[in-house]
C-alpha positions as CSV (number, residue, x, y, z in Angstrom):
1,M,0.0,0.0,0.0
2,P,1.4,3.4,-0.9
3,I,2.3,6.0,1.6
4,L,0.4,9.3,1.0
5,P,0.1,12.6,2.7
6,D,-2.7,12.8,5.3
7,A,-6.0,12.7,3.2
8,R,-8.0,14.4,6.0
9,K,-6.4,17.8,5.2
10,P,-8.2,19.7,2.4
11,A,-6.3,19.7,-0.9
12,R,-4.5,22.9,-1.7
13,S,-3.4,22.0,-5.2
14,H,-4.4,19.8,-8.1
15,F,-2.8,16.5,-9.2
16,H,-2.4,14.5,-12.4
17,V,-3.5,10.9,-12.5
18,E,-0.2,9.3,-13.5
19,H,0.4,6.0,-15.2
20,V,3.4,4.6,-13.2
21,I,4.3,2.4,-16.1
22,P,3.3,4.6,-19.1
23,Q,0.8,3.2,-21.6
24,C,3.4,3.5,-24.3
25,Q,5.6,1.1,-22.3
26,G,2.7,-1.4,-21.8
27,G,1.2,0.1,-18.6
28,R,-2.5,-0.4,-18.1
29,S,-5.1,2.0,-16.8
30,D,-6.0,0.1,-13.7
31,L,-5.6,0.9,-10.0
32,E,-2.3,-1.1,-9.8
33,N,-0.7,1.3,-12.2
34,L,-2.3,4.7,-11.4
35,A,-1.0,7.2,-8.8
36,L,-1.5,10.9,-8.1
37,A,1.4,13.1,-9.1
38,C,2.0,16.8,-9.0
39,P,2.0,18.3,-12.5
40,G,5.8,19.1,-12.3
41,C,6.7,15.5,-11.3
42,N,4.4,14.0,-13.9
43,L,5.8,16.2,-16.7
44,H,9.4,15.6,-15.6
45,K,8.8,11.8,-15.6
46,G,7.1,11.7,-18.9
47,S,7.3,8.2,-20.3
48,R,10.4,7.2,-18.4
49,I,10.5,4.2,-16.1
50,T,14.3,4.4,-15.4
51,A,16.8,7.1,-14.6
52,I,20.5,7.3,-13.9
53,D,21.8,7.3,-10.3
54,L,24.5,10.0,-10.4
55,V,26.5,8.3,-7.6
56,T,26.8,4.8,-9.1
57,G,26.2,5.7,-12.8
58,E,23.6,2.8,-12.8
59,E,20.4,3.0,-14.7
60,V,17.7,2.0,-12.2
61,G,13.9,2.0,-12.0
62,I,12.2,5.3,-11.0
63,F,10.5,5.0,-7.6
64,H,7.2,3.1,-7.9
65,P,4.8,4.7,-5.4
66,I,2.5,1.6,-5.2
67,R,5.1,-1.1,-4.9
68,Q,7.8,0.7,-2.9
69,L,7.8,2.6,0.4
70,W,8.8,6.2,0.4
71,P,10.8,6.1,3.7
72,E,13.0,3.3,2.3
73,H,14.2,5.4,-0.5
74,F,13.9,9.1,0.6
75,R,14.1,11.3,3.6
76,L,13.3,15.0,4.2
77,K,16.3,17.1,5.0
78,G,15.1,20.6,5.6
79,H,13.2,21.6,2.5
80,Q,15.1,19.1,0.3
81,I,14.3,15.5,-0.5
82,E,17.3,13.3,-0.1
83,G,17.6,10.0,-2.0
84,L,18.8,7.2,0.3
85,T,19.1,4.5,-2.4
86,A,20.0,4.4,-6.1
87,V,16.3,4.4,-6.8
88,G,15.8,7.4,-4.5
89,R,18.7,9.4,-5.9
90,A,17.8,8.7,-9.5
91,T,14.2,9.7,-8.9
92,V,15.2,12.9,-7.1
93,H,17.3,13.9,-10.0
94,A,15.0,12.8,-12.8
95,L,11.9,14.5,-11.3
96,N,14.0,17.6,-10.3
97,L,12.5,17.3,-6.8
98,N,14.9,19.9,-5.2
99,H,14.4,22.7,-7.7
100,F,14.6,26.0,-5.8
101,R,10.9,26.7,-6.5
102,R,9.9,23.4,-5.1
103,Q,12.0,24.1,-2.0
104,R,10.4,27.5,-1.7
105,I,6.9,25.9,-1.9
106,R,7.9,23.5,1.0
107,E,9.1,26.5,3.0
108,V,5.7,28.3,2.5
109,E,3.8,25.1,3.3
110,E,5.8,24.9,6.5
111,A,4.6,28.3,7.5
112,F,1.0,27.1,7.1
113,G,1.6,23.9,9.0
114,L,1.4,21.8,5.8
115,Y,5.1,20.7,5.7
116,P,6.6,18.4,6.5
117,P,3.7,16.2,5.4
118,R,2.3,13.6,7.8
119,L,2.8,10.3,6.1
120,V,0.3,7.5,6.8
121,P,0.6,3.8,5.9
């Protein structure tokens, strides 16, 4: 089961319904392959299912939010997201998760009590 932000808080933004495995790569439109993604993450990911880990140079699968657990691959470090594994590091880089605007959004969310997100199993 994926780990998602606390659903009891009202949504403050919109999300794309993302095919984790893109349809052009054989992914289906069923609940096992659909996840919510912010527009920026979805557009950066595109049809990719792999990315390069800049530490090892390996091509690895991008984080799969349904099959993998967020805390095993990432941690929050201030307003940045730090990849803990090859999958985490490659995903952070491929999705540009630490762009200065994204960090600024997290900073503003913190001022409103929305960051860090409360993760629930």
